[in-house]
DSSP file (Angstrom, degrees, kcal/mol; ACC not computed):
  #  RESIDUE AA STRUCTURE BP1 BP2  ACC     N-H-->O    O-->H-N    N-H-->O    O-->H-N    TCO  KAPPA ALPHA  PHI   PSI    X-CA   Y-CA   Z-CA
    1    1 A M              0   0    0      0, 0.0     2,-0.1     0, 0.0    63,-0.0   0.000 360.0 360.0 360.0 142.8  -31.0  -44.9  -27.8
    2    2 A K        -     0   0    0      1,-0.1     3,-0.1    65,-0.0    65,-0.1  -0.421 360.0-112.8 -71.4 154.3  -32.4  -41.5  -29.0
    3    3 A T        -     0   0    0      1,-0.1    -1,-0.1    -2,-0.1     4,-0.1  -0.628  38.2 -95.0 -86.5 153.0  -35.0  -41.5  -31.6
    4    4 A P        -     0   0    0      0, 0.0    -1,-0.1     0, 0.0    63,-0.1  -0.195  33.7-112.0 -59.7 158.2  -34.3  -40.1  -35.0
    5    5 A R  S    S+     0   0    0     62,-0.1     2,-0.3    -3,-0.1    -2,-0.1   0.866 102.0  22.3 -61.3 -36.8  -35.2  -36.4  -35.7
    6    6 A S  S    S-     0   0    0      1,-0.1     4,-0.5     0, 0.0    64,-0.1  -0.856  78.2-122.8-125.9 165.5  -37.8  -37.4  -38.1
    7    7 A L  S  > S+     0   0    0     -2,-0.3     4,-2.8     1,-0.2     5,-0.2   0.641  93.5  88.4 -79.3 -14.4  -39.8  -40.6  -38.5
    8    8 A R  H  > S+     0   0    0      1,-0.2     4,-2.6     2,-0.2     5,-0.2   0.916  87.6  45.5 -54.3 -52.7  -38.6  -41.0  -42.2
    9    9 A P  H  > S+     0   0    0      0, 0.0     4,-2.7     0, 0.0     5,-0.2   0.905 114.4  50.0 -59.9 -38.7  -35.4  -42.9  -41.4
   10   10 A L  H  > S+     0   0    0     -4,-0.5     4,-2.7     2,-0.2     5,-0.2   0.910 110.5  49.4 -66.4 -41.3  -37.3  -45.2  -39.0
   11   11 A L  H  X S+     0   0    0     -4,-2.8     4,-2.3     2,-0.2    -1,-0.2   0.920 113.0  48.1 -62.2 -42.5  -40.0  -45.9  -41.6
   12   12 A I  H  X S+     0   0    0     -4,-2.6     4,-2.2    -5,-0.2    -2,-0.2   0.951 116.1  41.6 -63.1 -49.7  -37.3  -46.7  -44.3
   13   13 A T  H  X S+     0   0    0     -4,-2.7     4,-2.6     1,-0.2     5,-0.2   0.899 114.6  51.1 -69.4 -38.4  -35.4  -49.0  -42.1
   14   14 A T  H  X S+     0   0    0     -4,-2.7     4,-2.6    -5,-0.2    -1,-0.2   0.922 111.4  47.8 -65.1 -42.3  -38.5  -50.7  -40.6
   15   15 A A  H  X S+     0   0    0     -4,-2.3     4,-2.2    -5,-0.2    -1,-0.2   0.902 112.8  49.1 -63.1 -40.1  -39.9  -51.4  -44.1
   16   16 A A  H  X S+     0   0    0     -4,-2.2     4,-2.0     2,-0.2    -2,-0.2   0.907 114.0  45.1 -66.5 -42.5  -36.6  -52.8  -45.3
   17   17 A V  H  X S+     0   0    0     -4,-2.6     4,-2.9     2,-0.2     5,-0.2   0.900 111.1  53.1 -66.1 -42.5  -36.2  -55.0  -42.3
   18   18 A A  H  X S+     0   0    0     -4,-2.6     4,-2.5    -5,-0.2    -2,-0.2   0.908 109.8  48.8 -61.0 -42.1  -39.8  -56.2  -42.5
   19   19 A A  H  X S+     0   0    0     -4,-2.2     4,-2.5     2,-0.2    -1,-0.2   0.897 111.6  49.9 -65.3 -38.9  -39.3  -57.1  -46.2
   20   20 A T  H  X S+     0   0    0     -4,-2.0     4,-2.4     2,-0.2    -2,-0.2   0.930 111.7  47.5 -61.2 -46.5  -36.1  -59.0  -45.2
   21   21 A A  H  X S+     0   0    0     -4,-2.9     4,-2.5     1,-0.2    -2,-0.2   0.896 112.6  49.3 -64.0 -40.4  -37.9  -60.9  -42.5
   22   22 A A  H  X S+     0   0    0     -4,-2.5     4,-2.5     2,-0.2    -1,-0.2   0.916 111.3  48.7 -65.2 -43.3  -40.8  -61.7  -44.8
   23   23 A A  H  X S+     0   0    0     -4,-2.5     4,-1.8     1,-0.2    -2,-0.2   0.888 112.4  49.8 -63.7 -38.5  -38.4  -63.0  -47.5
   24   24 A G  H  X S+     0   0    0     -4,-2.4     4,-0.8     2,-0.2    -2,-0.2   0.905 110.3  49.4 -63.7 -42.9  -36.6  -65.0  -44.9
   25   25 A K  H >< S+     0   0    0     -4,-2.5     3,-0.8     1,-0.2    -2,-0.2   0.925 111.2  49.1 -65.2 -44.0  -39.8  -66.6  -43.6
   26   26 A V  H 3< S+     0   0    0     -4,-2.5    -1,-0.2     1,-0.2    -2,-0.2   0.869 113.2  47.5 -62.2 -36.8  -41.0  -67.5  -47.1
   27   27 A G  H 3< S+     0   0    0     -4,-1.8     2,-0.5    -5,-0.2    -1,-0.2   0.530  96.3  88.4 -83.4  -6.0  -37.7  -69.1  -47.9
   28   28 A T    <<  +     0   0    0     -3,-0.8     2,-0.3    -4,-0.8    71,-0.1  -0.802  41.4 168.0-101.0 130.4  -37.4  -71.1  -44.7
   29   29 A D    >   +     0   0    0     -2,-0.5     3,-0.9     1,-0.1     6,-0.3  -0.750   6.0 168.1-139.4  92.9  -38.8  -74.6  -44.3
   30   30 A V  T 3  S+     0   0    0     -2,-0.3    -1,-0.1     1,-0.2    17,-0.1   0.491  78.5  61.6 -81.0  -4.3  -37.6  -76.3  -41.2
   31   31 A T  T 3  S+     0   0    0      4,-0.1    -1,-0.2    -3,-0.1    -2,-0.0   0.470  77.3 117.9 -99.2  -2.6  -40.2  -79.1  -41.7
   32   32 A S  S <> S-     0   0    0     -3,-0.9     4,-2.4     1,-0.1     5,-0.2  -0.271  73.3-124.1 -64.5 149.3  -38.9  -80.2  -45.1
   33   33 A R  H  > S+     0   0    0      1,-0.2     4,-1.6     2,-0.2    -1,-0.1   0.901 111.6  55.4 -57.8 -41.1  -37.7  -83.8  -45.4
   34   34 A W  H  > S+     0   0    0      1,-0.2     4,-0.6     2,-0.2    -1,-0.2   0.919 110.2  43.5 -60.8 -44.7  -34.4  -82.5  -46.6
   35   35 A Y  H >4 S+     0   0    0     -6,-0.3     3,-0.9     1,-0.2    -1,-0.2   0.897 112.1  52.3 -69.9 -41.3  -33.8  -80.2  -43.6
   36   36 A R  H 3< S+     0   0    0     -4,-2.4    -1,-0.2     1,-0.2    -2,-0.2   0.819 108.5  52.9 -64.5 -28.4  -34.9  -82.8  -41.0
   37   37 A R  H 3< S+     0   0    0     -4,-1.6    -1,-0.2    -5,-0.2    -2,-0.2   0.592  84.0 111.5 -86.2 -10.0  -32.5  -85.4  -42.5
   38   38 A L  S << S-     0   0    0     -3,-0.9     2,-0.8    -4,-0.6   122,-0.1  -0.331  74.9-120.1 -62.8 144.2  -29.4  -83.1  -42.3
   39   39 A D        -     0   0    0    117,-0.2   120,-0.2   120,-0.1    -1,-0.1  -0.799  41.4-174.6 -83.4 110.7  -26.8  -84.1  -39.8
   40   40 A K        -     0   0    0     -2,-0.8   112,-0.0     1,-0.1   116,-0.0  -0.805  26.2-104.1-111.7 149.4  -26.7  -81.0  -37.5
   41   41 A P    >   -     0   0    0      0, 0.0     3,-1.5     0, 0.0    -1,-0.1  -0.317  26.2-119.4 -71.4 156.5  -24.3  -80.4  -34.6
   42   42 A S  T 3  S+     0   0    0      1,-0.3    -2,-0.0    -2,-0.0     0, 0.0   0.714 110.1  65.3 -66.4 -21.0  -25.4  -80.8  -31.1
   43   43 A W  T 3  S+     0   0    0      2,-0.0    -1,-0.3   109,-0.0   109,-0.1   0.407  71.8 116.1 -88.1   5.4  -24.7  -77.1  -30.4
   44   44 A Q  S <  S-     0   0    0     -3,-1.5     3,-0.1     1,-0.1    -4,-0.0  -0.574  73.1-116.2 -67.9 130.6  -27.4  -76.0  -32.8
   45   45 A P        -     0   0    0      0, 0.0     5,-0.1     0, 0.0    -1,-0.1  -0.265  37.8 -88.5 -65.7 158.2  -30.0  -74.1  -30.8
   46   46 A P    >>  -     0   0    0      0, 0.0     3,-1.9     0, 0.0     4,-0.6  -0.274  39.7-110.0 -62.7 151.8  -33.5  -75.5  -30.7
   47   47 A G  T >4 S+     0   0    0      1,-0.3     3,-0.7     2,-0.2   -17,-0.0   0.799 115.4  63.5 -56.8 -31.6  -35.8  -74.4  -33.6
   48   48 A A  T 3> S+     0   0    0      1,-0.2     4,-0.7     2,-0.2    -1,-0.3   0.717  94.0  63.2 -66.9 -20.4  -37.9  -72.3  -31.2
   49   49 A A  H <> S+     0   0    0     -3,-1.9     4,-2.7     1,-0.2     5,-0.2   0.834  89.6  68.0 -74.0 -31.9  -34.9  -70.1  -30.4
   50   50 A F  H <X S+     0   0    0     -3,-0.7     4,-2.8    -4,-0.6     5,-0.3   0.907  98.8  45.7 -61.4 -48.3  -34.5  -68.7  -34.0
   51   51 A P  H  > S+     0   0    0      0, 0.0     4,-1.8     0, 0.0    -1,-0.2   0.868 115.3  49.1 -65.4 -30.4  -37.7  -66.7  -34.3
   52   52 A V  H  X S+     0   0    0     -4,-0.7     4,-1.8     2,-0.2    -2,-0.2   0.953 114.0  44.2 -67.0 -49.8  -37.1  -65.1  -30.8
   53   53 A V  H  X S+     0   0    0     -4,-2.7     4,-2.6     1,-0.2     5,-0.2   0.938 115.2  49.1 -62.6 -46.4  -33.4  -64.3  -31.6
   54   54 A W  H  X S+     0   0    0     -4,-2.8     4,-3.0    -5,-0.2     5,-0.2   0.851 106.2  56.0 -65.0 -34.9  -34.4  -62.9  -35.1
   55   55 A S  H  X S+     0   0    0     -4,-1.8     4,-1.8    -5,-0.3    -1,-0.2   0.937 112.3  42.4 -63.6 -43.6  -37.2  -60.7  -33.7
   56   56 A V  H  X S+     0   0    0     -4,-1.8     4,-2.3     2,-0.2    -2,-0.2   0.931 115.8  49.0 -65.9 -45.9  -34.8  -59.0  -31.4
   57   57 A L  H  X S+     0   0    0     -4,-2.6     4,-2.9     1,-0.2    -2,-0.2   0.923 110.1  50.8 -62.3 -44.0  -32.0  -58.7  -34.0
   58   58 A Y  H  X S+     0   0    0     -4,-3.0     4,-2.6     1,-0.2     5,-0.2   0.897 109.3  51.0 -63.7 -37.4  -34.4  -57.3  -36.6
   59   59 A A  H  X S+     0   0    0     -4,-1.8     4,-2.6    -5,-0.2     5,-0.2   0.921 112.1  47.2 -66.5 -39.8  -35.6  -54.7  -34.1
   60   60 A L  H  X S+     0   0    0     -4,-2.3     4,-2.7     2,-0.2     5,-0.4   0.908 111.4  51.2 -63.8 -41.8  -32.0  -53.7  -33.4
   61   61 A I  H  X S+     0   0    0     -4,-2.9     4,-1.8     2,-0.2    -2,-0.2   0.915 113.9  43.8 -63.2 -43.3  -31.2  -53.6  -37.1
   62   62 A A  H  X S+     0   0    0     -4,-2.6     4,-1.9    -5,-0.2    -2,-0.2   0.931 117.3  45.0 -67.8 -44.3  -34.1  -51.3  -37.8
   63   63 A G  H  X S+     0   0    0     -4,-2.6     4,-1.8    -5,-0.2    -2,-0.2   0.931 117.4  41.7 -65.8 -47.6  -33.6  -49.0  -34.8
   64   64 A S  H  X S+     0   0    0     -4,-2.7     4,-2.5    -5,-0.2     5,-0.2   0.877 113.6  54.0 -69.9 -37.3  -29.9  -48.6  -35.2
   65   65 A G  H  X S+     0   0    0     -4,-1.8     4,-2.9    -5,-0.4    -1,-0.2   0.885 107.0  51.9 -62.7 -38.1  -30.2  -48.2  -38.9
   66   66 A A  H  X S+     0   0    0     -4,-1.9     4,-2.3     2,-0.2    -2,-0.2   0.923 110.8  47.4 -67.3 -41.6  -32.7  -45.4  -38.4
   67   67 A R  H  X S+     0   0    0     -4,-1.8     4,-1.9     2,-0.2    -2,-0.2   0.938 115.9  44.2 -63.0 -46.0  -30.3  -43.6  -36.0
   68   68 A A  H  X S+     0   0    0     -4,-2.5     4,-2.9     1,-0.2    -2,-0.2   0.902 113.3  50.7 -68.1 -39.9  -27.4  -44.0  -38.4
   69   69 A L  H  X S+     0   0    0     -4,-2.9     4,-2.6     2,-0.2    -1,-0.2   0.883 107.4  54.3 -64.2 -37.4  -29.4  -43.0  -41.4
   70   70 A D  H  X S+     0   0    0     -4,-2.3     4,-1.2    -5,-0.2    -1,-0.2   0.934 112.4  44.0 -58.7 -46.6  -30.7  -39.9  -39.6
   71   71 A R  H  X S+     0   0    0     -4,-1.9     4,-1.1     2,-0.2    -2,-0.2   0.905 111.8  52.7 -64.1 -42.7  -27.0  -38.9  -39.0
   72   72 A A  H >X S+     0   0    0     -4,-2.9     4,-1.0     1,-0.2     3,-0.5   0.899 105.7  55.0 -63.4 -39.9  -26.0  -39.8  -42.6
   73   73 A E  H 3< S+     0   0    0     -4,-2.6     3,-0.4     1,-0.2    -1,-0.2   0.843 103.6  55.5 -60.5 -34.3  -28.8  -37.6  -43.9
   74   74 A Q  H 3< S+     0   0    0     -4,-1.2    -1,-0.2     1,-0.2    -2,-0.2   0.813 105.1  53.6 -67.4 -29.7  -27.4  -34.7  -41.9
   75   75 A E  H << S-     0   0    0     -4,-1.1    -1,-0.2    -3,-0.5    -2,-0.2   0.697 121.1 -99.0 -78.7 -20.6  -24.1  -35.2  -43.6
   76   76 A G     X  -     0   0    0     -4,-1.0     4,-2.4    -3,-0.4    -1,-0.3  -0.563  41.6 -58.2 125.0 171.8  -25.6  -35.0  -47.1
   77   77 A P  H  > S+     0   0    0      0, 0.0     4,-2.7     0, 0.0     5,-0.2   0.818 126.4  53.3 -59.7 -36.0  -26.9  -37.1  -50.0
   78   78 A Q  H  > S+     0   0    0      2,-0.2     4,-2.2     1,-0.2     5,-0.2   0.937 111.0  45.0 -67.9 -44.5  -23.6  -38.9  -50.6
   79   79 A A  H  > S+     0   0    0     -7,-0.2     4,-2.3     2,-0.2     5,-0.2   0.907 114.9  49.9 -64.3 -41.1  -23.3  -40.1  -47.0
   80   80 A R  H  X S+     0   0    0     -4,-2.4     4,-3.0    -8,-0.5     5,-0.2   0.941 111.8  47.2 -61.2 -48.3  -27.0  -41.1  -47.0
   81   81 A N  H  X S+     0   0    0     -4,-2.7     4,-1.9     1,-0.2    -1,-0.2   0.857 111.4  50.9 -64.7 -35.9  -26.6  -43.1  -50.2
   82   82 A R  H  X S+     0   0    0     -4,-2.2     4,-2.1     2,-0.2    -1,-0.2   0.917 113.0  45.9 -64.0 -44.3  -23.5  -44.8  -49.0
   83   83 A Y  H  X S+     0   0    0     -4,-2.3     4,-2.6     1,-0.2    -2,-0.2   0.938 113.0  48.5 -69.3 -44.6  -25.1  -45.9  -45.8
   84   84 A L  H  X S+     0   0    0     -4,-3.0     4,-2.7     1,-0.2     5,-0.2   0.840 109.3  54.6 -62.4 -32.4  -28.3  -47.0  -47.6
   85   85 A G  H  X S+     0   0    0     -4,-1.9     4,-2.3    -5,-0.2    -1,-0.2   0.937 112.3  42.2 -65.0 -46.5  -26.2  -49.0  -50.1
   86   86 A A  H  X S+     0   0    0     -4,-2.1     4,-2.0     2,-0.2    -2,-0.2   0.884 116.2  49.5 -67.8 -37.6  -24.4  -50.9  -47.3
   87   87 A Y  H  X S+     0   0    0     -4,-2.6     4,-2.3     2,-0.2    -2,-0.2   0.938 113.3  45.5 -68.2 -46.9  -27.6  -51.3  -45.3
   88   88 A G  H  X S+     0   0    0     -4,-2.7     4,-2.5     2,-0.2    -2,-0.2   0.893 111.8  52.0 -64.0 -40.2  -29.5  -52.7  -48.3
   89   89 A T  H  X S+     0   0    0     -4,-2.3     4,-2.4    -5,-0.2    -1,-0.2   0.917 110.1  49.6 -61.0 -42.7  -26.7  -55.0  -49.3
   90   90 A N  H  X S+     0   0    0     -4,-2.0     4,-2.4     1,-0.2    -2,-0.2   0.934 111.9  46.8 -64.8 -44.2  -26.6  -56.4  -45.9
   91   91 A L  H  X S+     0   0    0     -4,-2.3     4,-2.7     1,-0.2     5,-0.2   0.888 110.9  52.6 -65.0 -37.3  -30.3  -57.0  -45.8
   92   92 A A  H  X S+     0   0    0     -4,-2.5     4,-2.3     1,-0.2    -1,-0.2   0.911 112.0  45.6 -63.1 -41.7  -30.2  -58.6  -49.2
   93   93 A L  H  X S+     0   0    0     -4,-2.4     4,-1.8     2,-0.2    -2,-0.2   0.864 109.5  56.2 -67.2 -36.0  -27.5  -61.0  -48.1
   94   94 A N  H  X S+     0   0    0     -4,-2.4     4,-0.8    -5,-0.2     3,-0.4   0.966 114.3  38.0 -59.6 -54.2  -29.4  -61.7  -44.9
   95   95 A A  H  X S+     0   0    0     -4,-2.7     4,-1.3     1,-0.2     3,-0.3   0.864 111.8  61.3 -64.2 -36.1  -32.5  -62.8  -46.9
   96   96 A G  H  X S+     0   0    0     -4,-2.3     4,-2.8    -5,-0.2     5,-0.2   0.828  93.6  62.2 -64.8 -30.8  -30.4  -64.5  -49.5
   97   97 A W  H  X S+     0   0    0     -4,-1.8     4,-2.4    -3,-0.4     5,-0.3   0.934 101.2  52.9 -60.3 -42.7  -28.8  -66.9  -47.0
   98   98 A T  H  X>S+     0   0    0     -4,-0.8     4,-2.3    -3,-0.3     5,-1.0   0.924 112.4  44.5 -56.9 -45.9  -32.2  -68.4  -46.3
   99   99 A W  I  <>S+     0   0    0     -4,-1.3     5,-2.3     1,-0.2     6,-0.3   0.886 113.9  49.0 -69.6 -38.1  -32.8  -69.0  -50.0
  100  100 A S  I  <5S+     0   0    0     -4,-2.8     6,-1.0     3,-0.2    10,-0.3   0.807 122.4  34.3 -72.1 -26.6  -29.3  -70.4  -50.6
  101  101 A F  I  X>S+     0   0    0     -4,-2.4     4,-0.7    -5,-0.2     5,-0.5   0.941 131.3  22.2 -88.5 -64.0  -29.6  -72.8  -47.7
  102  102 A F  I  <5S+     0   0    0     -4,-2.3    -3,-0.2    -5,-0.3    -2,-0.1   0.913 129.6  38.0 -77.8 -43.9  -33.2  -73.8  -47.4
  103  103 A T  I  4<S+     0   0    0     -5,-1.0    -3,-0.2     1,-0.2    -4,-0.1   0.938 126.2  36.0 -76.8 -46.0  -34.6  -73.3  -51.0
  104  104 A A  T  4<S-     0   0    0     -5,-2.3    -1,-0.2    -6,-0.2    -2,-0.2   0.694  95.0-147.4 -74.5 -20.1  -31.5  -74.4  -52.9
  105  105 A Q  T  <5 +     0   0    0     -4,-0.7    -3,-0.2    -6,-0.3    -4,-0.2   0.922  56.4 124.7  49.2  52.4  -30.8  -77.1  -50.3
  106  106 A N     >< -     0   0    0     -6,-1.0     4,-1.6    -5,-0.5     5,-0.2  -0.727  40.0-173.9-141.7  88.0  -27.1  -76.7  -50.8
  107  107 A P  H  > S+     0   0    0      0, 0.0     4,-1.8     0, 0.0    50,-0.2   0.810  78.1  62.8 -57.9 -36.1  -25.1  -75.9  -47.6
  108  108 A P  H  > S+     0   0    0      0, 0.0     4,-1.5     0, 0.0     3,-0.4   0.959 109.1  39.0 -60.1 -50.5  -21.7  -75.4  -49.3
  109  109 A P  H  > S+     0   0    0      0, 0.0     4,-2.5     0, 0.0     5,-0.2   0.857 112.8  58.5 -65.0 -30.4  -22.8  -72.3  -51.4
  110  110 A A  H  X S+     0   0    0     -4,-1.6     4,-2.4   -10,-0.3     5,-0.2   0.818 101.6  56.0 -64.7 -29.1  -24.8  -71.2  -48.4
  111  111 A T  H  X S+     0   0    0     -4,-1.8     4,-1.8    -3,-0.4    -1,-0.2   0.910 107.8  46.8 -67.5 -42.8  -21.6  -71.2  -46.5
  112  112 A L  H  X S+     0   0    0     -4,-1.5     4,-1.8     1,-0.2    -2,-0.2   0.912 112.9  50.4 -64.2 -40.6  -20.0  -68.8  -49.0
  113  113 A E  H  X S+     0   0    0     -4,-2.5     4,-2.2     1,-0.2    -2,-0.2   0.904 109.3  49.8 -66.7 -40.2  -23.1  -66.6  -48.9
  114  114 A V  H  X S+     0   0    0     -4,-2.4     4,-2.7     2,-0.2    -1,-0.2   0.824 107.0  56.1 -67.9 -30.3  -23.1  -66.4  -45.1
  115  115 A L  H  X S+     0   0    0     -4,-1.8     4,-2.3     2,-0.2    -1,-0.2   0.903 108.3  47.2 -65.2 -40.2  -19.4  -65.5  -45.2
  116  116 A A  H  X S+     0   0    0     -4,-1.8     4,-2.5     2,-0.2    -2,-0.2   0.900 111.4  52.0 -66.0 -38.8  -20.4  -62.6  -47.5
  117  117 A L  H  X S+     0   0    0     -4,-2.2     4,-2.8     2,-0.2    -2,-0.2   0.917 108.9  50.1 -60.9 -45.0  -23.2  -61.7  -45.0
  118  118 A E  H  X S+     0   0    0     -4,-2.7     4,-2.4     2,-0.2    -2,-0.2   0.927 111.2  47.7 -62.1 -43.8  -20.7  -61.7  -42.1
  119  119 A A  H  X S+     0   0    0     -4,-2.3     4,-2.0     1,-0.2    -1,-0.2   0.920 114.0  48.1 -60.3 -43.3  -18.3  -59.4  -44.0
  120  120 A S  H  X S+     0   0    0     -4,-2.5     4,-2.5     2,-0.2    -2,-0.2   0.880 109.9  52.3 -66.0 -38.5  -21.2  -57.2  -44.8
  121  121 A T  H  X S+     0   0    0     -4,-2.8     4,-2.8     2,-0.2    -2,-0.2   0.920 109.4  48.6 -64.8 -44.5  -22.4  -57.2  -41.2
  122  122 A L  H  X S+     0   0    0     -4,-2.4     4,-2.2     1,-0.2    -1,-0.2   0.896 112.2  49.3 -63.6 -38.4  -19.0  -56.2  -39.9
  123  123 A D  H  X S+     0   0    0     -4,-2.0     4,-2.7     2,-0.2    -2,-0.2   0.890 110.6  50.5 -66.5 -38.8  -18.9  -53.4  -42.5
  124  124 A L  H  X S+     0   0    0     -4,-2.5     4,-2.9     2,-0.2     5,-0.2   0.899 109.6  50.3 -66.1 -41.1  -22.4  -52.3  -41.5
  125  125 A V  H  X S+     0   0    0     -4,-2.8     4,-3.0     2,-0.2    -2,-0.2   0.941 111.8  48.7 -60.1 -45.2  -21.4  -52.2  -37.8
  126  126 A R  H  X S+     0   0    0     -4,-2.2     4,-2.1     2,-0.2    -2,-0.2   0.941 114.5  44.3 -58.9 -49.7  -18.3  -50.1  -38.7
  127  127 A R  H  X S+     0   0    0     -4,-2.7     4,-1.5     1,-0.2    -1,-0.2   0.929 115.4  47.9 -62.0 -44.3  -20.3  -47.6  -40.8
  128  128 A T  H  X S+     0   0    0     -4,-2.9     4,-2.9     1,-0.2     8,-0.4   0.908 110.5  51.6 -63.6 -42.4  -23.1  -47.4  -38.2
  129  129 A W  H  < S+     0   0    0     -4,-3.0    -1,-0.2     1,-0.2    -2,-0.2   0.869 106.9  54.1 -62.1 -38.5  -20.6  -46.9  -35.3
  130  130 A Q  H  < S+     0   0    0     -4,-2.1    -1,-0.2    -5,-0.2    -2,-0.2   0.847 116.0  38.9 -66.8 -32.2  -18.9  -44.1  -37.3
  131  131 A L  H  < S+     0   0    0     -4,-1.5     2,-0.3     1,-0.3    -2,-0.2   0.875 139.5   2.1 -83.0 -37.0  -22.2  -42.3  -37.6
  132  132 A D     X  -     0   0    0     -4,-2.9     4,-2.3    -5,-0.2     3,-0.3  -0.817  61.2-156.6-156.7 103.9  -23.7  -43.1  -34.2
  133  133 A R  H  > S+     0   0    0     -2,-0.3     4,-2.6     1,-0.2     5,-0.2   0.897  95.8  50.0 -52.9 -47.5  -21.6  -45.0  -31.6
  134  134 A N  H  > S+     0   0    0      1,-0.2     4,-2.1     2,-0.2    -1,-0.2   0.882 110.4  50.3 -64.9 -35.4  -24.7  -46.2  -29.6
  135  135 A A  H  > S+     0   0    0     -3,-0.3     4,-0.8    -7,-0.2    -1,-0.2   0.876 109.7  51.3 -67.2 -36.4  -26.3  -47.5  -32.8
  136  136 A G  H >< S+     0   0    0     -4,-2.3     3,-0.8    -8,-0.4     4,-0.4   0.920 108.5  51.2 -64.7 -43.2  -23.1  -49.3  -33.7
  137  137 A I  H >< S+     0   0    0     -4,-2.6     3,-1.7     1,-0.2    -2,-0.2   0.905 103.9  59.2 -59.1 -41.0  -23.1  -50.9  -30.3
  138  138 A A  H 3< S+     0   0    0     -4,-2.1     4,-0.3     1,-0.3    -1,-0.2   0.747 101.4  55.4 -63.3 -22.1  -26.7  -52.0  -30.8
  139  139 A L  T <X S+     0   0    0     -3,-0.8     4,-2.1    -4,-0.8     3,-0.3   0.536  80.9  91.0 -86.1  -5.3  -25.6  -53.9  -33.9
  140  140 A L  H <> S+     0   0    0     -3,-1.7     4,-2.2    -4,-0.4    -1,-0.2   0.865  83.1  53.6 -59.6 -38.9  -23.0  -56.0  -32.0
  141  141 A P  H  > S+     0   0    0      0, 0.0     4,-2.7     0, 0.0    -1,-0.2   0.885 107.6  52.7 -61.5 -35.8  -25.4  -58.8  -31.2
  142  142 A Y  H  > S+     0   0    0     -4,-0.3     4,-2.5    -3,-0.3    -2,-0.2   0.924 109.5  48.3 -62.8 -46.3  -26.3  -59.0  -34.9
  143  143 A A  H  X S+     0   0    0     -4,-2.1     4,-1.8     2,-0.2    -1,-0.2   0.885 112.4  49.0 -63.5 -38.9  -22.6  -59.4  -35.7
  144  144 A A  H  X S+     0   0    0     -4,-2.2     4,-2.2     2,-0.2    -2,-0.2   0.911 111.8  48.4 -66.4 -42.2  -22.2  -62.0  -33.1
  145  145 A W  H  X S+     0   0    0     -4,-2.7     4,-2.7     1,-0.2    -2,-0.2   0.881 109.0  53.1 -67.1 -36.6  -25.1  -64.0  -34.3
  146  146 A T  H  X S+     0   0    0     -4,-2.5     4,-2.0     2,-0.2    -1,-0.2   0.878 108.1  51.4 -66.1 -37.0  -23.9  -63.8  -37.9
  147  147 A T  H  X S+     0   0    0     -4,-1.8     4,-2.0     2,-0.2    -2,-0.2   0.919 111.5  47.5 -61.0 -44.6  -20.6  -65.2  -36.8
  148  148 A F  H  X S+     0   0    0     -4,-2.2     4,-2.6     1,-0.2    -2,-0.2   0.899 110.0  52.0 -63.0 -41.2  -22.4  -68.0  -35.1
  149  149 A A  H  X S+     0   0    0     -4,-2.7     4,-2.7     2,-0.2     5,-0.2   0.855 107.5  53.6 -65.1 -34.8  -24.5  -68.6  -38.2
  150  150 A T  H  X S+     0   0    0     -4,-2.0     4,-2.5     2,-0.2    -1,-0.2   0.941 110.9  45.3 -62.9 -46.9  -21.4  -68.8  -40.3
  151  151 A A  H  X S+     0   0    0     -4,-2.0     4,-2.2     1,-0.2    -2,-0.2   0.915 114.7  48.5 -64.1 -42.0  -19.9  -71.5  -38.0
  152  152 A L  H  X S+     0   0    0     -4,-2.6     4,-2.5     2,-0.2    -2,-0.2   0.922 112.6  46.8 -64.2 -46.2  -23.2  -73.4  -37.9
  153  153 A T  H  X S+     0   0    0     -4,-2.7     4,-2.6     1,-0.2     5,-0.2   0.926 112.4  50.5 -62.0 -44.7  -23.7  -73.3  -41.7
  154  154 A A  H  X S+     0   0    0     -4,-2.5     4,-2.5    -5,-0.2    -1,-0.2   0.896 111.2  48.9 -60.9 -41.0  -20.1  -74.3  -42.3
  155  155 A E  H  X S+     0   0    0     -4,-2.2     4,-2.2     2,-0.2    -1,-0.2   0.905 111.0  48.6 -67.0 -41.7  -20.5  -77.2  -39.9
  156  156 A I  H  X S+     0   0    0     -4,-2.5     4,-1.1     2,-0.2    -2,-0.2   0.900 112.0  50.5 -64.9 -40.3  -23.7  -78.4  -41.5
  157  157 A A  H  < S+     0   0    0     -4,-2.6     3,-0.4   -50,-0.2    -2,-0.2   0.923 111.2  48.8 -62.9 -43.5  -22.0  -78.2  -44.9
  158  158 A R  H >< S+     0   0    0     -4,-2.5     3,-0.6     1,-0.2    -2,-0.2   0.904 113.0  46.8 -62.0 -40.8  -19.0  -80.2  -43.6
  159  159 A R  H 3< S+     0   0    0     -4,-2.2    -1,-0.2     1,-0.2    -2,-0.2   0.643 116.5  44.6 -77.0 -15.1  -21.3  -82.9  -42.1
  160  160 A N  T 3<        0   0    0     -4,-1.1    -1,-0.2    -3,-0.4    -2,-0.1  -0.356 360.0 360.0-130.0  54.2  -23.5  -83.2  -45.2
  161  161 A R    <         0   0    0     -3,-0.6    -1,-0.1   -54,-0.1    -3,-0.1   0.492 360.0 360.0 -70.1 360.0  -21.1  -83.3  -48.2
């Protein structure tokens, strides 16, 4: 991927993604008694996989977002604001899932929240793709992981009514 024309878009997206990751980390407690007692499917990845996957995904989200934001800024303030709105909404939903699942300890509402995240992610991929095809392609693993997270959250909710 090419780098943005200025560092400003990259600084914006990196700061936003870092804040999302920090909020997610604060809201996640895989050592809690509640979480350990949940009936989880056998196809759930081991706990050690999640930080590795999310590190890669967050780097892709920041990098692709910077490229798309750079292009949106070239189109003008309205395009920039539309893209930033979609990007910010997605990151808020991303962090929000952690809090609705782990902090609220309530998988059914977390399933609804992750469905909203999945819809937002697909919309973000679409918007990013329209601005910069390669940046949109770079977000496809995030969309795939969000789809997996939706299935996993729904299965955990089903098993733990």
